[in-house]
Each structure stands twice: as structure tokens, then as C-alpha cells.
C-alpha positions, 0 to 999 in steps of 0.5 A: 384682627383679621383684615376682613373684619367689618366695621359693624363687627369692630364696633360690637366688639370694642364699644363696651370696653371703650365706654368703660375706659372713657367712663373711668377717665372722664368721670361721666358716662354721658361724656364717655359716650359723646367721646366714644361716639365721635371716635367711632365716627372718625374711625368709620369714616377712615375704615378702609385704611383703619380696617387693614391696620395691624391694630385698629383698636389702638387707632380707636383708642388714640382717636378717643384720647385725642377727642378727650384732650381736645374737649378737656382743653376747650373746657379749660379755655371756656372757664378761664374766659368765664372766670376772667383768670388773669395774671396773678396780682401781688397785693403786697407789692401794690401796698408797698408801692402805694406806700412809697409813693405816699412817702415820696409825695410827703417829701414835696412842697404843696406846690410840687405835690399839685404839679405832680397830679397834672400834666403840664398843659392841664396845669398851665391852663388852669393856673394861666401859666405857660408849660415851662413854669409847671415843669419848673414846679415839678423839679 
């Protein structure tokens, strides 16, 4: 492309093709138009340096793809926040842990089980005993 090309002629030459490409990539004509508009705006802001490049079309497409990726990442983060995606919970491990805890508690005497459910300070206060006595029940 000649270095003397104006932005207006560049825009007219590239807009339809860029919109078709972005429509295929995004699957949405509206989203493609938004991304193309943003890309052309950025190219226009830098036209003094972009216009003299060997291939300003490549710069336009790179700018458009960067905009698409940025929007995609932003949307993915919004979905994660809205859905509340967190670390995967292993339900089988949780069941196994509860089973092991129940088996361990079954081997304790009733006094030891009662001591397990309370901190020494709370248990002592309720029973009128000192903390050393409650710790002894836990053993």
C-alpha cells in the first residue's frame, strides 16, 4: 500500500473484509462491529505512524484480534464471578472423610466424645472444671 494513502481510503478498503472476518470469529455481527469500530479508532489515533507502515492492514487485524481476546477474557471473568466458579469439590473425598471421622468417634467413650466437641475453655466453663481436666478427657 502506498505511504500516501489516507485513513478514509484505508477504512473504505478494509472495513467490509474486517467485518466478515470478525463475524466469523465472534459469531455475532454486532460484536464484530464493536470490535472493528474499536480497532479502526485505535488505528486512526496512530495513523501518522501506521499509515507509513509496509502493511497497515496487518496492524489493523492485530489490533482487532487483541480487542477480541481482551473482550473474551473480560467476559470469561464476568461469567466466573456470576456463576461462582471455584475450586472443584471432591464429593467422594468429603464422604470418605465423614466416614473416617464417624468411625474414630465411635471408638471413643461418651465422655471423650463430649470433650471432642468443645474447646477446653468452653467445656470447662460449662462443667465447672479446669482446662487441664478437659484436656485429660480428650486423650
